[in-house]
N, C-alpha and C positions, 0 to 999 in steps of 0.2 A: 308486382308481387308484394303482398303485405309484409311489413317488417314487424317482427315480434319484439315487444319491449322486454328487456331483461328484468326479472323480478327476483326477490330474495328466495332463499331455500323454502319451497312449499312445505317441507317437513317441519320446519320451525313454526310456521303458521298453524299447521294441523295440530302440533303439540300444544300450543297455547289454546287453541279452540277446544281440544279434548279436556284440558285442565278445567276450563270454565264449565264445560258440559258435565263432567264427572262431579263437580261441586254441586251443580243444580240437582243432579240425580240423587244426591244424598237426601234431598228433601222430597222431590217429586219422583216417586218410585214407579217403575214399570212403564214409563212414557218416554223412552229413548228417542223415538222418531219425532215426537212433538217438541221435545227439548231442542233437538238438533235443528229443526226447522225454525224455531223461535230465535235461536242464536244466528242462524243464517240471515234472518230478517234484520237483526241488529247490525251485523257486519256489512250487509248490503244496503244500509241506510234506508230501510223500509219501515213500515209500521205493521203491527200485528193485531188482528181481531180474533179473540178467542170466544167462540159461541158454544154454550152447552148449558145443561141444567144446573141449578145451584148445588154446591157441595162436592164437585168433582176435582177441584184443585186449580181453577182458572186463576184466581188471585194469588194462590201460593206459587204458581209458576212464575208470575211476574215479579213477585217479591223476592224469590230465590235468585232470579237473574240479577236483580238490583243489588242484592246482598253479595253476590259473587264478583261484582265490579265496584270498585271503590270510587264511585262518582255520585253526583247529586241525584236524589230520587224524591219524587212527589207523588202523592196519591190523591186523586180526585174522586170523591164519592158522588156520582151523578144522581140527582134527585129532581123531581118535577119543579122545585122552587130554586134550583141552581141558576144563577145569572151568568150571561156571557162574560161579564167583567170579573167574575170569580175565577174564570179560567185564564183569560188573557191579561188581566190587570187593569188599572184605572189611574187616571191623573187626579191627585188630591191636592187641594190648596193648602199650602203651609203658611201659617201665620208668622213663623220665624223668618222665613226668607221672602215672604210676600209674593211668592210665585207657586206655580203648580209643580208638583213632583210626581214622578211615575212610580207607582207601587206595583211591582211585578205580580202577576197571578201565578197559579200553580203550574202553568205550562212551562215556566222557566226552570227546567231541570234537564239532566241528561236522559233520565228514564222517567217517563210519566205513566203512571197506572191510572187509566180511566175505568173505574169500577162501575159495572152495570150502566154502560153508556147509553143504552136505549131506554133508561128511565127518565132521562132529561128531555126537556122540550126540544123540538126541532130548531128553535132559535139558538139555544145553548149548544146543541150539537154542531151547528154551522159555525160556531166560533172557532172550531178546530180546523176548518178548511185551509185557511192561509197558513196556520202554524205547521200543519202536516206537510203541505206541498212545498212551500217556499221557505220554511224554517225561519220564519220571522213573524212578528206581531205588529200590526199598525193600530195605534190608539191616538185618536185626535190628530190625524195626519202625520204623526211621528212614528217612524219604524224602528223596532227594536229586534236585533238579531238574536236567534237562539244558538246555543253552543253545539259542539260536536264532541262525542256522539249525541244523537237525539233520536229517541224512539218513543212512540206512543203505543203502549200495550193496553188495548181496550178489551174489556170483557162485557159480554151481554148474555142475557137469558134468551131462550127461544122466543120469537116474536109472538107466539100464540099465548104466552103468559100474560096475565092481567097487569095493567099499569105500565105497559111498554109502548114505545114509539119506534116504528121501523126507521132504520137509518136511511137517509136519502141516498140515491144512486151516486151523486157527486162525492159524498163522503165515503161510501163503500169503495169507490174506485181509488181512493187514496191509501187504502190499506194494501200492502204488498201481498199479504196472505190472510186467509181465514182458516183457523184450526178448530177442531173439536177435540176435547180431552178424552171424553168417554169414561165409562166405569172401569175400575181395575178388575182384574180377574181375582179369583178367590185366594190364590197364593200371595199375590201382591197385597191384597187387602189385609191379610193376616200380618204381613211384614209392616204395614202402615200402623196397625194397632200396636205392635210391639215397639216400634220406634217412638210412638207417642206416650208410652207408659212412663218414661223417665222425664218427660217434658216436651217442649215444642222443638222439633228438629231444626226449624228455621233459626232459632237462637244460637245454634251451635256452629253454623257455617261462617267462614271468614272470607274476605275478599281474596281472590287469586289473580286479579288484574285491576287496572285503573283506567281512567279516561284516556290518558295518553297511550296506553297499551292498546285500547280498542281503536283509537284513531289510527295507529300504525296498521292494525289489521284491516281497517277500512281502506286505507291507501293501497295496501298490497292486493286486496281483493279487486280493486278497480283495474289493476294491471294484468289480471288473469286473461289469457288469450281466448278469444271466441272467433273461430274461423268464419269466413263468409257463408259456407254452407250451414253452419250452426245458426247464424243470424237469420238466414233465409228460412230455416226450419221453424224458428220462433214466429216469424212473420206468417208463414203458412198456417200454423196452428191458430193464431189469432184471427186471421182472415177466414178460416174455416168456421169459426164461431159466428161470423157475420152472415155466412152463406147458408147455414143450417136451417132447414125448413121449420124446425121446432123452436128456433130462437127468434124472439121479437127484436131484441137489441143485443148486438154482439159486443165483444171486448174492444176497448179503446186502444189507441196507440200507446197510451201510458202503460197498458198491460204488457205490451212488448218490451218496453224499457224495464219495467219491474222484473219481468221474467228473466231477462238477460242479466240484470244485476244480481238477482238471486242465484242464477246458475253459476256465475263467476264465484260467488261466495261459497257455494256448495262444492265446487270443484277444488277450491283452495282447502276446504275442510277435509277433502278426500286425498290430500297430498298431491294434487295435480296443479300444473300451471297452465292448463288449457281445459276448455269446456267440451264435454262429450254429449251426444244426444240423450243418454240416460239421465244426465243432470236435469235437462229440460223436462223429460217425461216424469221425473220424480216430483218436480215442482208445479207442473201445470195443474194437477188436481187441487192444489191449495191456492194457486195464484189466479185462476181464471173463473171458477164457478160463481163467485160473488160479484163478478163484473158483468155478467150476462143476465138478461131477462128472458125467461122461458114463456112461450105462448100459452094462452089459456087452455087450448086443446091438449097440449103436452102435459100440463099440470093435471088436467082431468084424467089423463091416462096414466098418471103416476110416474112420469118421466121428469126427474129433477135436473137441475143444472149440473150437478156432479155426474150424473149418468151420461148426460150429453157430452160433457168434456172428455170423459173416458172413451166414449165412442169416437170422438174426433181424434184423440191420441192414437187410437187403433187404425184409423182410416188414413191419416196423413202420412205420406212417405217419409221415412227416416233417411237422412244422408248416410251413405255407406261407402266405406273405402277411401274416405277423405283423410288427408294427412293433417293432424291437429297442429 
């Protein structure tokens, strides 16, 4: 029988989570679900890809999260002429010491905003691979460790826009979630105009947590209990993407790990110390579609990865009657 590890009061975790969430909502209005999922990615030690058309608040969401947490923040504007060393750093010869010194790149921060990541060349995009997966940077055989918390919040325009480069599958797989912000409804749009009348709302928010506070939340989320049937349910969902007739390449084992970590963080945000199937079902539509490749025939018939994942969620049996 599995022994459950005792964790602190989940209500305290949820209260701190809501405080950050409400602070972000002061700037990004009408997007409660997207904000919650972004903060889940932060606490679950994942990375976030926000894909949508220009002007809907992708960069604003990343900046407001950074402002709500008193920790280091860097913004990288990806352009076709951006070099990999601009991201990771470079060794520079110092005439004073007569030796090479490492000059850290923009990736050395707790929260890194990669704005319009698909406007950079594939070579520069690939500079993020080691950083995102292993949380370290290797330059000239010397390895430099990144701090905790560490999250890359990348934004990109839809790939059909001119001047963009599709992200390689290996890099897409390193993002825990892919979100779309979407246009606000008319009522929320009117509120946005009113809030901008007196200035920029982003300038008015203050930090409600810091790096050490987020580190504590990360440690607590790791100890959220996931029963064997829940873990099996996650495996069944991922395996179903590999067996589906309309999927050319299914989700990787990394997808299972990411989905479990995100489910633990979401459970903690919901004041629970255990994961339930609904946590997994909520996260699968944002954690799996960008990891699978749909067949050409399915694309021709208008069946997207998002549609296939929702079909799989409906088809896979949910564990029932299990004691959490």
